[in-house]
All heavy atoms as a GROMACS GRO file, in nm:
protein
  597
    1MET      N    1   0.084  -0.118   0.000
    1MET     CA    2   0.000   0.000   0.000
    1MET      C    3   0.089   0.124   0.000
    1MET      O    4   0.179   0.137   0.082
    1MET     CB    5  -0.090  -0.002   0.123
    1MET     CG    6  -0.181   0.114   0.132
    1MET     SD    7  -0.291   0.085   0.274
    1MET     CE    8  -0.354   0.247   0.292
    2LYS      N    9   0.065   0.213  -0.094
    2LYS     CA   10   0.143   0.335  -0.103
    2LYS      C   11   0.089   0.439  -0.008
    2LYS      O   12  -0.030   0.457   0.006
    2LYS     CB   13   0.137   0.392  -0.244
    2LYS     CG   14   0.253   0.359  -0.326
    2LYS     CD   15   0.246   0.438  -0.453
    2LYS     CE   16   0.378   0.424  -0.525
    2LYS     NZ   17   0.375   0.483  -0.654
    3ARG      N   18   0.180   0.508   0.058
    3ARG     CA   19   0.138   0.619   0.144
    3ARG      C   20   0.117   0.742   0.060
    3ARG      O   21   0.193   0.770  -0.030
    3ARG     CB   22   0.244   0.649   0.248
    3ARG     CG   23   0.252   0.545   0.353
    3ARG     CD   24   0.348   0.590   0.457
    3ARG     NE   25   0.342   0.498   0.567
    3ARG     CZ   26   0.372   0.530   0.689
    3ARG    NH1   27   0.414   0.648   0.719
    3ARG    NH2   28   0.365   0.441   0.785
    4ARG      N   29   0.018   0.816   0.091
    4ARG     CA   30  -0.007   0.943   0.023
    4ARG      C   31  -0.010   1.051   0.129
    4ARG      O   32  -0.065   1.033   0.236
    4ARG     CB   33  -0.138   0.940  -0.053
    4ARG     CG   34  -0.138   0.834  -0.160
    4ARG     CD   35  -0.234   0.869  -0.269
    4ARG     NE   36  -0.236   0.764  -0.367
    4ARG     CZ   37  -0.168   0.769  -0.480
    4ARG    NH1   38  -0.096   0.872  -0.508
    4ARG    NH2   39  -0.174   0.670  -0.566
    5TYR      N   40   0.050   1.162   0.096
    5TYR     CA   41   0.057   1.272   0.191
    5TYR      C   42  -0.014   1.393   0.134
    5TYR      O   43  -0.011   1.417   0.014
    5TYR     CB   44   0.204   1.308   0.219
    5TYR     CG   45   0.280   1.194   0.279
    5TYR    CD1   46   0.366   1.117   0.203
    5TYR    CD2   47   0.263   1.161   0.412
    5TYR    CE1   48   0.434   1.011   0.258
    5TYR    CE2   49   0.332   1.056   0.468
    5TYR     CZ   50   0.416   0.981   0.390
    5TYR     OH   51   0.484   0.876   0.445
    6ALA      N   52  -0.075   1.466   0.221
    6ALA     CA   53  -0.136   1.592   0.182
    6ALA      C   54  -0.024   1.690   0.147
    6ALA      O   55   0.092   1.665   0.175
    6ALA     CB   56  -0.221   1.647   0.296
    7SER      N   57  -0.059   1.801   0.089
    7SER     CA   58   0.042   1.897   0.048
    7SER      C   59   0.115   1.959   0.167
    7SER      O   60   0.221   2.015   0.152
    7SER     CB   61  -0.020   2.006  -0.038
    7SER     OG   62  -0.119   2.073   0.037
    8SER      N   63   0.059   1.947   0.285
    8SER     CA   64   0.124   2.003   0.404
    8SER      C   65   0.244   1.920   0.443
    8SER      O   66   0.236   1.800   0.458
    8SER     CB   67   0.024   2.006   0.520
    8SER     OG   68   0.092   2.030   0.640
    9SER      N   69   0.359   1.987   0.459
    9SER     CA   70   0.480   1.914   0.498
    9SER      C   71   0.470   1.862   0.641
    9SER      O   72   0.547   1.777   0.680
    9SER     CB   73   0.603   2.003   0.481
    9SER     OG   74   0.591   2.116   0.565
   10ALA      N   75   0.376   1.913   0.717
   10ALA     CA   76   0.362   1.867   0.855
   10ALA      C   77   0.320   1.721   0.860
   10ALA      O   78   0.344   1.653   0.959
   10ALA     CB   79   0.259   1.954   0.928
   11GLN      N   80   0.257   1.670   0.754
   11GLN     CA   81   0.212   1.533   0.753
   11GLN      C   82   0.313   1.437   0.692
   11GLN      O   83   0.294   1.318   0.694
   11GLN     CB   84   0.080   1.522   0.679
   11GLN     CG   85  -0.031   1.596   0.751
   11GLN     CD   86  -0.161   1.585   0.676
   11GLN    OE1   87  -0.168   1.533   0.566
   11GLN    NE2   88  -0.267   1.634   0.737
   12ARG      N   89   0.420   1.488   0.635
   12ARG     CA   90   0.522   1.404   0.575
   12ARG      C   91   0.624   1.364   0.681
   12ARG      O   92   0.650   1.440   0.772
   12ARG     CB   93   0.593   1.480   0.463
   12ARG     CG   94   0.503   1.510   0.348
   12ARG     CD   95   0.581   1.575   0.238
   12ARG     NE   96   0.490   1.624   0.137
   12ARG     CZ   97   0.494   1.744   0.084
   12ARG    NH1   98   0.588   1.828   0.116
   12ARG    NH2   99   0.407   1.781  -0.006
   13PRO      N  100   0.685   1.246   0.664
   13PRO     CA  101   0.789   1.210   0.759
   13PRO      C  102   0.909   1.302   0.744
   13PRO      O  103   0.944   1.340   0.634
   13PRO     CB  104   0.825   1.066   0.721
   13PRO     CG  105   0.760   1.038   0.592
   13PRO     CD  106   0.659   1.144   0.566
   14SER      N  107   0.968   1.338   0.853
   14SER     CA  108   1.083   1.428   0.849
   14SER      C  109   1.206   1.349   0.809
   14SER      O  110   1.210   1.227   0.815
   14SER     CB  111   1.104   1.492   0.985
   14SER     OG  112   1.146   1.393   1.076
   15SER      N  113   1.312   1.423   0.770
   15SER     CA  114   1.436   1.356   0.735
   15SER      C  115   1.495   1.284   0.855
   15SER      O  116   1.570   1.189   0.840
   15SER     CB  117   1.535   1.456   0.678
   15SER     OG  118   1.561   1.558   0.772
   16SER      N  119   1.460   1.327   0.975
   16SER     CA  120   1.511   1.258   1.094
   16SER      C  121   1.448   1.120   1.111
   16SER      O  122   1.498   1.038   1.185
   16SER     CB  123   1.488   1.343   1.218
   16SER     OG  124   1.350   1.359   1.240
   17ALA      N  125   1.338   1.094   1.041
   17ALA     CA  126   1.276   0.963   1.049
   17ALA      C  127   1.354   0.859   0.970
   17ALA      O  128   1.334   0.741   0.985
   17ALA     CB  129   1.132   0.970   0.995
   18ARG      N  130   1.445   0.903   0.887
   18ARG     CA  131   1.527   0.811   0.809
   18ARG      C  132   1.641   0.760   0.894
   18ARG      O  133   1.691   0.828   0.981
   18ARG     CB  134   1.580   0.882   0.685
   18ARG     CG  135   1.466   0.923   0.594
   18ARG     CD  136   1.518   0.986   0.470
   18ARG     NE  137   1.403   1.023   0.387
   18ARG     CZ  138   1.399   1.129   0.313
   18ARG    NH1  139   1.502   1.208   0.306
   18ARG    NH2  140   1.293   1.155   0.240
   19SER      N  141   1.686   0.640   0.862
   19SER     CA  142   1.792   0.580   0.944
   19SER      C  143   1.926   0.645   0.921
   19SER      O  144   2.006   0.655   1.012
   19SER     CB  145   1.799   0.430   0.917
   19SER     OG  146   1.820   0.406   0.780
   20SER      N  147   1.957   0.687   0.799
   20SER     CA  148   2.080   0.761   0.773
   20SER      C  149   2.068   0.829   0.637
   20SER      O  150   1.979   0.800   0.560
   20SER     CB  151   2.202   0.669   0.777
   20SER     OG  152   2.198   0.580   0.668
   21VAL      N  153   2.159   0.920   0.611
   21VAL     CA  154   2.155   0.994   0.486
   21VAL      C  155   2.164   0.897   0.370
   21VAL      O  156   2.246   0.808   0.368
   21VAL     CB  157   2.272   1.095   0.481
   21VAL    CG1  158   2.278   1.165   0.348
   21VAL    CG2  159   2.259   1.196   0.593
   22GLY      N  160   2.078   0.915   0.273
   22GLY     CA  161   2.079   0.830   0.155
   22GLY      C  162   1.990   0.708   0.164
   22GLY      O  163   1.959   0.648   0.063
   23ASP      N  164   1.951   0.668   0.283
   23ASP     CA  165   1.863   0.554   0.298
   23ASP      C  166   1.719   0.599   0.280
   23ASP      O  167   1.683   0.707   0.325
   23ASP     CB  168   1.878   0.489   0.436
   23ASP     CG  169   2.008   0.414   0.451
   23ASP    OD1  170   2.072   0.383   0.350
   23ASP    OD2  171   2.043   0.386   0.566
   24PRO      N  172   1.636   0.518   0.214
   24PRO     CA  173   1.495   0.554   0.202
   24PRO      C  174   1.426   0.542   0.336
   24PRO      O  175   1.476   0.475   0.426
   24PRO     CB  176   1.441   0.451   0.102
   24PRO     CG  177   1.534   0.335   0.116
   24PRO     CD  178   1.668   0.392   0.152
   25PRO      N  179   1.310   0.604   0.351
   25PRO     CA  180   1.236   0.588   0.475
   25PRO      C  181   1.208   0.440   0.499
   25PRO      O  182   1.185   0.365   0.404
   25PRO     CB  183   1.105   0.665   0.450
   25PRO     CG  184   1.133   0.753   0.335
   25PRO     CD  185   1.241   0.688   0.255
   26PRO      N  186   1.209   0.395   0.621
   26PRO     CA  187   1.191   0.252   0.648
   26PRO      C  188   1.054   0.200   0.609
   26PRO      O  189   1.036   0.080   0.597
   26PRO     CB  190   1.212   0.242   0.799
   26PRO     CG  191   1.198   0.378   0.852
   26PRO     CD  192   1.232   0.473   0.742
   27THR      N  193   0.957   0.286   0.585
   27THR     CA  194   0.823   0.241   0.550
   27THR      C  195   0.802   0.231   0.400
   27THR      O  196   0.693   0.202   0.355
   27THR     CB  197   0.718   0.338   0.608
   27THR    OG1  198   0.746   0.469   0.558
   27THR    CG2  199   0.720   0.338   0.758
   28CYS      N  200   0.906   0.254   0.320
   28CYS     CA  201   0.892   0.253   0.175
   28CYS      C  202   0.906   0.110   0.123
   28CYS      O  203   1.016   0.057   0.116
   28CYS     CB  204   0.998   0.344   0.113
   28CYS     SG  205   0.980   0.362  -0.064
   29PRO      N  206   0.794   0.046   0.086
   29PRO     CA  207   0.799  -0.096   0.050
   29PRO      C  208   0.866  -0.124  -0.084
   29PRO      O  209   0.905  -0.236  -0.110
   29PRO     CB  210   0.652  -0.136   0.046
   29PRO     CG  211   0.581  -0.012   0.014
   29PRO     CD  212   0.661   0.099   0.080
   30THR      N  213   0.881  -0.025  -0.171
   30THR     CA  214   0.937  -0.050  -0.304
   30THR      C  215   1.084  -0.010  -0.313
   30THR      O  216   1.141  -0.014  -0.420
   30THR     CB  217   0.858   0.027  -0.411
   30THR    OG1  218   0.864   0.167  -0.380
   30THR    CG2  219   0.715  -0.019  -0.418
   31SER      N  220   1.146   0.027  -0.202
   31SER     CA  221   1.286   0.066  -0.204
   31SER      C  222   1.376  -0.054  -0.229
   31SER      O  223   1.348  -0.163  -0.178
   31SER     CB  224   1.325   0.130  -0.071
   31SER     OG  225   1.251   0.246  -0.050
   32PRO      N  226   1.483  -0.033  -0.307
   32PRO     CA  227   1.575  -0.144  -0.327
   32PRO      C  228   1.646  -0.178  -0.196
   32PRO      O  229   1.666  -0.092  -0.112
   32PRO     CB  230   1.674  -0.090  -0.429
   32PRO     CG  231   1.664   0.057  -0.419
   32PRO     CD  232   1.523   0.087  -0.374
   33GLY      N  233   1.681  -0.302  -0.179
   33GLY     CA  234   1.752  -0.343  -0.059
   33GLY      C  235   1.895  -0.293  -0.058
   33GLY      O  236   1.946  -0.243  -0.158
   34ARG      N  237   1.958  -0.305   0.056
   34ARG     CA  238   2.097  -0.260   0.070
   34ARG      C  239   2.189  -0.330  -0.029
   34ARG      O  240   2.282  -0.272  -0.080
   34ARG     CB  241   2.146  -0.281   0.212
   34ARG     CG  242   2.090  -0.182   0.309
   34ARG     CD  243   2.168  -0.191   0.440
   34ARG     NE  244   2.111  -0.105   0.540
   34ARG     CZ  245   2.134   0.025   0.549
   34ARG    NH1  246   2.211   0.084   0.463
   34ARG    NH2  247   2.079   0.096   0.644
   35SER      N  248   2.165  -0.458  -0.057
   35SER     CA  249   2.254  -0.529  -0.149
   35SER      C  250   2.244  -0.471  -0.289
   35SER      O  251   2.344  -0.458  -0.358
   35SER     CB  252   2.223  -0.679  -0.149
   35SER     OG  253   2.093  -0.702  -0.199
   36ALA      N  254   2.124  -0.433  -0.332
   36ALA     CA  255   2.108  -0.373  -0.464
   36ALA      C  256   2.178  -0.238  -0.471
   36ALA      O  257   2.242  -0.205  -0.572
   36ALA     CB  258   1.960  -0.358  -0.498
   37ILE      N  259   2.170  -0.162  -0.364
   37ILE     CA  260   2.236  -0.032  -0.361
   37ILE      C  261   2.388  -0.050  -0.364
   37ILE      O  262   2.458   0.018  -0.436
   37ILE     CB  263   2.191   0.050  -0.238
   37ILE    CG1  264   2.043   0.086  -0.252
   37ILE    CG2  265   2.277   0.173  -0.218
   37ILE    CD1  266   1.981   0.144  -0.128
   38GLY      N  267   2.437  -0.146  -0.288
   38GLY     CA  268   2.580  -0.175  -0.287
   38GLY      C  269   2.630  -0.219  -0.423
   38GLY      O  270   2.738  -0.180  -0.467
   39GLU      N  271   2.550  -0.304  -0.491
   39GLU     CA  272   2.587  -0.349  -0.625
   39GLU      C  273   2.591  -0.232  -0.723
   39GLU      O  274   2.680  -0.225  -0.807
   39GLU     CB  275   2.489  -0.455  -0.674
   39GLU     CG  276   2.500  -0.586  -0.600
   39GLU     CD  277   2.388  -0.682  -0.634
   39GLU    OE1  278   2.321  -0.662  -0.736
   39GLU    OE2  279   2.369  -0.778  -0.558
   40LEU      N  280   2.495  -0.143  -0.712
   40LEU     CA  281   2.492  -0.026  -0.799
   40LEU      C  282   2.614   0.062  -0.775
   40LEU      O  283   2.680   0.106  -0.869
   40LEU     CB  284   2.363   0.054  -0.778
   40LEU     CG  285   2.350   0.182  -0.860
   40LEU    CD1  286   2.358   0.152  -1.010
   40LEU    CD2  287   2.219   0.252  -0.827
   41ARG      N  288   2.646   0.087  -0.647
   41ARG     CA  289   2.764   0.167  -0.616
   41ARG      C  290   2.890   0.104  -0.670
   41ARG      O  291   2.978   0.171  -0.724
   41ARG     CB  292   2.775   0.188  -0.465
   41ARG     CG  293   2.676   0.287  -0.412
   41ARG     CD  294   2.693   0.307  -0.264
   41ARG     NE  295   2.597   0.405  -0.217
   41ARG     CZ  296   2.549   0.409  -0.095
   41ARG    NH1  297   2.589   0.322  -0.005
   41ARG    NH2  298   2.462   0.501  -0.060
   42ALA      N  299   2.903  -0.027  -0.657
   42ALA     CA  300   3.022  -0.097  -0.706
   42ALA      C  301   3.032  -0.085  -0.858
   42ALA      O  302   3.140  -0.064  -0.913
   42ALA     CB  303   3.017  -0.244  -0.664
   43ALA      N  304   2.918  -0.098  -0.927
   43ALA     CA  305   2.918  -0.085  -1.074
   43ALA      C  306   2.958   0.056  -1.116
   43ALA      O  307   3.036   0.073  -1.210
   43ALA     CB  308   2.779  -0.121  -1.129
   44ILE      N  309   2.908   0.156  -1.047
   44ILE     CA  310   2.944   0.294  -1.078
   44ILE      C  311   3.093   0.316  -1.055
   44ILE      O  312   3.161   0.378  -1.137
   44ILE     CB  313   2.859   0.393  -0.996
   44ILE    CG1  314   2.714   0.389  -1.044
   44ILE    CG2  315   2.916   0.535  -1.004
   44ILE    CD1  316   2.616   0.461  -0.953
   45ASP      N  317   3.145   0.264  -0.945
   45ASP     CA  318   3.289   0.276  -0.917
   45ASP      C  319   3.373   0.210  -1.026
   45ASP      O  320   3.475   0.265  -1.069
   45ASP     CB  321   3.324   0.216  -0.781
   45ASP     CG  322   3.276   0.301  -0.665
   45ASP    OD1  323   3.246   0.421  -0.686
   45ASP    OD2  324   3.267   0.247  -0.553
   46ARG      N  325   3.330   0.092  -1.073
   46ARG     CA  326   3.404   0.023  -1.179
   46ARG      C  327   3.406   0.105  -1.306
   46ARG      O  328   3.510   0.122  -1.370
   46ARG     CB  329   3.343  -0.115  -1.207
   46ARG     CG  330   3.382  -0.222  -1.108
   46ARG     CD  331   3.344  -0.360  -1.158
   46ARG     NE  332   3.204  -0.376  -1.193
   46ARG     CZ  333   3.106  -0.404  -1.107
   46ARG    NH1  334   3.134  -0.419  -0.978
   46ARG    NH2  335   2.982  -0.418  -1.148
   47VAL      N  336   3.291   0.157  -1.344
   47VAL     CA  337   3.283   0.236  -1.468
   47VAL      C  338   3.362   0.366  -1.454
   47VAL      O  339   3.438   0.404  -1.543
   47VAL     CB  340   3.136   0.265  -1.505
   47VAL    CG1  341   3.125   0.366  -1.617
   47VAL    CG2  342   3.065   0.135  -1.542
   48ALA      N  343   3.347   0.433  -1.340
   48ALA     CA  344   3.414   0.562  -1.320
   48ALA      C  345   3.566   0.548  -1.315
   48ALA      O  346   3.637   0.643  -1.347
   48ALA     CB  347   3.363   0.627  -1.192
   49SER      N  348   3.616   0.432  -1.277
   49SER     CA  349   3.761   0.414  -1.268
   49SER      C  350   3.822   0.350  -1.393
   49SER      O  351   3.943   0.336  -1.401
   49SER     CB  352   3.795   0.330  -1.144
   49SER     OG  353   3.740   0.200  -1.158
   50ASP      N  354   3.741   0.316  -1.491
   50ASP     CA  355   3.790   0.255  -1.615
   50ASP      C  356   3.859   0.362  -1.701
   50ASP      O  357   3.796   0.460  -1.742
   50ASP     CB  358   3.672   0.194  -1.691
   50ASP     CG  359   3.714   0.120  -1.816
   50ASP    OD1  360   3.808   0.164  -1.885
   50ASP    OD2  361   3.649   0.018  -1.846
   51PRO      N  362   3.988   0.345  -1.731
   51PRO     CA  363   4.060   0.446  -1.810
   51PRO      C  364   3.999   0.471  -1.948
   51PRO      O  365   3.999   0.585  -1.996
   51PRO     CB  366   4.202   0.388  -1.823
   51PRO     CG  367   4.214   0.288  -1.714
   51PRO     CD  368   4.075   0.236  -1.688
   52ALA      N  369   3.945   0.368  -2.011
   52ALA     CA  370   3.884   0.386  -2.143
   52ALA      C  371   3.759   0.473  -2.134
   52ALA      O  372   3.734   0.558  -2.220
   52ALA     CB  373   3.851   0.251  -2.205
   53VAL      N  374   3.680   0.451  -2.030
   53VAL     CA  375   3.559   0.532  -2.010
   53VAL      C  376   3.598   0.677  -1.982
   53VAL      O  377   3.542   0.770  -2.038
   53VAL     CB  378   3.471   0.474  -1.897
   53VAL    CG1  379   3.357   0.568  -1.862
   53VAL    CG2  380   3.418   0.338  -1.936
   54ARG      N  381   3.698   0.695  -1.897
   54ARG     CA  382   3.743   0.830  -1.863
   54ARG      C  383   3.792   0.903  -1.989
   54ARG      O  384   3.762   1.020  -2.009
   54ARG     CB  385   3.850   0.824  -1.755
   54ARG     CG  386   3.794   0.776  -1.622
   54ARG     CD  387   3.902   0.757  -1.517
   54ARG     NE  388   3.960   0.882  -1.475
   54ARG     CZ  389   3.914   0.957  -1.376
   54ARG    NH1  390   3.808   0.918  -1.309
   54ARG    NH2  391   3.973   1.068  -1.344
   55ALA      N  392   3.866   0.834  -2.074
   55ALA     CA  393   3.916   0.895  -2.198
   55ALA      C  394   3.801   0.931  -2.292
   55ALA      O  395   3.800   1.039  -2.352
   55ALA     CB  396   4.014   0.801  -2.267
   56ALA      N  397   3.704   0.842  -2.303
   56ALA     CA  398   3.589   0.869  -2.389
   56ALA      C  399   3.509   0.988  -2.338
   56ALA      O  400   3.464   1.073  -2.417
   56ALA     CB  401   3.499   0.745  -2.399
   57LEU      N  402   3.493   0.997  -2.207
   57LEU     CA  403   3.419   1.110  -2.149
   57LEU      C  404   3.495   1.241  -2.170
   57LEU      O  405   3.434   1.345  -2.198
   57LEU     CB  406   3.393   1.088  -2.001
   57LEU     CG  407   3.290   0.979  -1.969
   57LEU    CD1  408   3.287   0.951  -1.819
   57LEU    CD2  409   3.154   1.017  -2.021
   58ALA      N  410   3.628   1.237  -2.160
   58ALA     CA  411   3.708   1.358  -2.184
   58ALA      C  412   3.689   1.404  -2.328
   58ALA      O  413   3.675   1.524  -2.354
   58ALA     CB  414   3.855   1.330  -2.154
   59GLU      N  415   3.686   1.311  -2.422
   59GLU     CA  416   3.665   1.348  -2.563
   59GLU      C  417   3.524   1.403  -2.583
   59GLU      O  418   3.504   1.499  -2.657
   59GLU     CB  419   3.689   1.229  -2.655
   59GLU     CG  420   3.664   1.259  -2.801
   59GLU     CD  421   3.738   1.382  -2.854
   59GLU    OE1  422   3.854   1.407  -2.814
   59GLU    OE2  423   3.680   1.454  -2.937
   60MET      N  424   3.427   1.346  -2.516
   60MET     CA  425   3.290   1.398  -2.526
   60MET      C  426   3.282   1.541  -2.473
   60MET      O  427   3.218   1.627  -2.534
   60MET     CB  428   3.192   1.307  -2.450
   60MET     CG  429   3.170   1.174  -2.517
   60MET     SD  430   3.079   1.054  -2.416
   60MET     CE  431   2.924   1.136  -2.396
   61ARG      N  432   3.351   1.568  -2.361
   61ARG     CA  433   3.353   1.705  -2.307
   61ARG      C  434   3.413   1.802  -2.406
   61ARG      O  435   3.362   1.911  -2.427
   61ARG     CB  436   3.430   1.709  -2.174
   61ARG     CG  437   3.350   1.665  -2.054
   61ARG     CD  438   3.423   1.696  -1.924
   61ARG     NE  439   3.548   1.625  -1.910
   61ARG     CZ  440   3.560   1.501  -1.863
   61ARG    NH1  441   3.452   1.436  -1.826
   61ARG    NH2  442   3.677   1.444  -1.853
   62ARG      N  443   3.525   1.761  -2.469
   62ARG     CA  444   3.589   1.849  -2.569
   62ARG      C  445   3.495   1.874  -2.686
   62ARG      O  446   3.484   1.987  -2.736
   62ARG     CB  447   3.722   1.789  -2.615
   62ARG     CG  448   3.831   1.797  -2.510
   62ARG     CD  449   3.967   1.757  -2.568
   62ARG     NE  450   3.976   1.614  -2.599
   62ARG     CZ  451   4.011   1.519  -2.513
   62ARG    NH1  452   4.043   1.551  -2.388
   62ARG    NH2  453   4.016   1.393  -2.552
   63ALA      N  454   3.427   1.771  -2.733
   63ALA     CA  455   3.335   1.786  -2.846
   63ALA      C  456   3.220   1.879  -2.810
   63ALA      O  457   3.178   1.962  -2.893
   63ALA     CB  458   3.282   1.649  -2.889
   64ILE      N  459   3.168   1.868  -2.691
   64ILE     CA  460   3.058   1.955  -2.647
   64ILE      C  461   3.106   2.100  -2.642
   64ILE      O  462   3.036   2.190  -2.689
   64ILE     CB  463   3.003   1.909  -2.510
   64ILE    CG1  464   2.928   1.776  -2.528
   64ILE    CG2  465   2.913   2.015  -2.448
   64ILE    CD1  466   2.894   1.706  -2.398
   65ARG      N  467   3.226   2.121  -2.589
   65ARG     CA  468   3.281   2.258  -2.585
   65ARG      C  469   3.302   2.313  -2.725
   65ARG      O  470   3.272   2.429  -2.753
   65ARG     CB  471   3.411   2.261  -2.507
   65ARG     CG  472   3.391   2.247  -2.358
   65ARG     CD  473   3.522   2.266  -2.283
   65ARG     NE  474   3.506   2.220  -2.147
   65ARG     CZ  475   3.578   2.124  -2.091
   65ARG    NH1  476   3.676   2.066  -2.156
   65ARG    NH2  477   3.553   2.087  -1.967
   66ARG      N  478   3.356   2.229  -2.815
   66ARG     CA  479   3.376   2.274  -2.954
   66ARG      C  480   3.244   2.310  -3.021
   66ARG      O  481   3.238   2.398  -3.106
   66ARG     CB  482   3.446   2.165  -3.036
   66ARG     CG  483   3.594   2.151  -3.011
   66ARG     CD  484   3.661   2.061  -3.116
   66ARG     NE  485   3.600   1.930  -3.128
   66ARG     CZ  486   3.639   1.820  -3.063
   66ARG    NH1  487   3.740   1.826  -2.977
   66ARG    NH2  488   3.579   1.706  -3.082
   67GLY      N  489   3.137   2.242  -2.983
   67GLY     CA  490   3.006   2.266  -3.042
   67GLY      C  491   2.930   2.381  -2.978
   67GLY      O  492   2.818   2.411  -3.017
   68GLY      N  493   2.988   2.448  -2.880
   68GLY     CA  494   2.922   2.562  -2.820
   68GLY      C  495   2.879   2.540  -2.676
   68GLY      O  496   2.819   2.628  -2.615
   69GLY      N  497   2.904   2.424  -2.623
   69GLY     CA  498   2.875   2.398  -2.482
   69GLY      C  499   2.728   2.373  -2.452
   69GLY      O  500   2.645   2.359  -2.542
   70ALA      N  501   2.700   2.372  -2.324
   70ALA     CA  502   2.565   2.342  -2.277
   70ALA      C  503   2.464   2.448  -2.321
   70ALA      O  504   2.349   2.415  -2.355
   70ALA     CB  505   2.564   2.327  -2.126
   71ALA      N  506   2.506   2.573  -2.322
   71ALA     CA  507   2.414   2.680  -2.362
   71ALA      C  508   2.369   2.661  -2.506
   71ALA      O  509   2.250   2.675  -2.539
   71ALA     CB  510   2.480   2.816  -2.344
   72ARG      N  511   2.463   2.626  -2.593
   72ARG     CA  512   2.428   2.603  -2.734
   72ARG      C  513   2.335   2.482  -2.746
   72ARG      O  514   2.238   2.483  -2.822
   72ARG     CB  515   2.555   2.581  -2.816
   72ARG     CG  516   2.533   2.542  -2.958
   72ARG     CD  517   2.490   2.658  -3.045
   72ARG     NE  518   2.485   2.613  -3.183
   72ARG     CZ  519   2.382   2.633  -3.263
   72ARG    NH1  520   2.280   2.704  -3.222
   72ARG    NH2  521   2.382   2.587  -3.385
   73GLY      N  522   2.363   2.378  -2.669
   73GLY     CA  523   2.277   2.261  -2.671
   73GLY      C  524   2.135   2.293  -2.627
   73GLY      O  525   2.038   2.249  -2.687
   74ALA      N  526   2.124   2.374  -2.522
   74ALA     CA  527   1.991   2.414  -2.474
   74ALA      C  528   1.918   2.496  -2.580
   74ALA      O  529   1.798   2.477  -2.602
   74ALA     CB  530   2.004   2.494  -2.345
   75ASP      N  531   1.990   2.585  -2.647
   75ASP     CA  532   1.928   2.665  -2.754
   75ASP      C  533   1.877   2.575  -2.866
   75ASP      O  534   1.767   2.597  -2.920
   75ASP     CB  535   2.029   2.765  -2.811
   75ASP     CG  536   2.062   2.878  -2.715
   75ASP    OD1  537   1.986   2.898  -2.618
   75ASP    OD2  538   2.165   2.944  -2.737
   76LEU      N  539   1.955   2.474  -2.903
   76LEU     CA  540   1.911   2.382  -3.009
   76LEU      C  541   1.788   2.303  -2.969
   76LEU      O  542   1.694   2.288  -3.048
   76LEU     CB  543   2.026   2.287  -3.046
   76LEU     CG  544   2.144   2.350  -3.117
   76LEU    CD1  545   2.259   2.252  -3.128
   76LEU    CD2  546   2.103   2.402  -3.254
   77VAL      N  547   1.785   2.256  -2.846
   77VAL     CA  548   1.668   2.180  -2.799
   77VAL      C  549   1.545   2.270  -2.796
   77VAL      O  550   1.437   2.232  -2.843
   77VAL     CB  551   1.694   2.119  -2.660
   77VAL    CG1  552   1.566   2.063  -2.598
   77VAL    CG2  553   1.801   2.011  -2.668
   78GLU      N  554   1.560   2.393  -2.744
   78GLU     CA  555   1.447   2.485  -2.739
   78GLU      C  556   1.399   2.520  -2.879
   78GLU      O  557   1.278   2.528  -2.904
   78GLU     CB  558   1.486   2.614  -2.665
   78GLU     CG  559   1.499   2.592  -2.516
   78GLU     CD  560   1.549   2.716  -2.443
   78GLU    OE1  561   1.592   2.813  -2.509
   78GLU    OE2  562   1.544   2.716  -2.319
   79GLY      N  563   1.491   2.539  -2.973
   79GLY     CA  564   1.452   2.567  -3.110
   79GLY      C  565   1.376   2.451  -3.174
   79GLY      O  566   1.280   2.470  -3.247
   80TYR      N  567   1.418   2.330  -3.144
   80TYR     CA  568   1.350   2.212  -3.196
   80TYR      C  569   1.209   2.200  -3.140
   80TYR      O  570   1.117   2.159  -3.210
   80TYR     CB  571   1.432   2.086  -3.161
   80TYR     CG  572   1.366   1.959  -3.202
   80TYR    CD1  573   1.367   1.916  -3.335
   80TYR    CD2  574   1.299   1.880  -3.109
   80TYR    CE1  575   1.306   1.800  -3.374
   80TYR    CE2  576   1.238   1.762  -3.145
   80TYR     CZ  577   1.241   1.722  -3.278
   80TYR     OH  578   1.178   1.606  -3.316
   81LEU      N  579   1.192   2.236  -3.013
   81LEU     CA  580   1.061   2.222  -2.948
   81LEU      C  581   0.961   2.327  -2.990
   81LEU      O  582   0.841   2.311  -2.965
   81LEU     CB  583   1.078   2.222  -2.796
   81LEU     CG  584   1.156   2.104  -2.740
   81LEU    CD1  585   1.179   2.122  -2.590
   81LEU    CD2  586   1.084   1.973  -2.767
   82ARG      N  587   1.006   2.432  -3.050
   82ARG     CA  588   0.913   2.539  -3.090
   82ARG      C  589   0.838   2.506  -3.215
   82ARG      O  590   0.860   2.436  -3.297
   82ARG     CB  591   0.989   2.670  -3.109
   82ARG     CG  592   1.035   2.723  -2.978
   82ARG     CD  593   1.100   2.856  -2.992
   82ARG     NE  594   1.155   2.890  -2.861
   82ARG     CZ  595   1.256   2.968  -2.841
   82ARG    NH1  596   1.316   3.027  -2.940
   82ARG    NH2  597   1.299   2.992  -2.722
   0.00000   0.00000   0.00000
């Protein structure tokens, strides 16, 4: 059963109700278990430390800058949506 809260923050659980930073509230039945979170963190660490991935990301950053950066990208997306 999903909990629903009124728009008033007084009825929502406070952050102090959580067991620690980053953990979902203990009453959230659809939250992934600690093992799933640990596996995800390990996978992110593996990818982030891979030299080939780091090199590819550096090239992507250079290409984005050559193309005008994030501002130019946002302008293109906005132009497409109009």
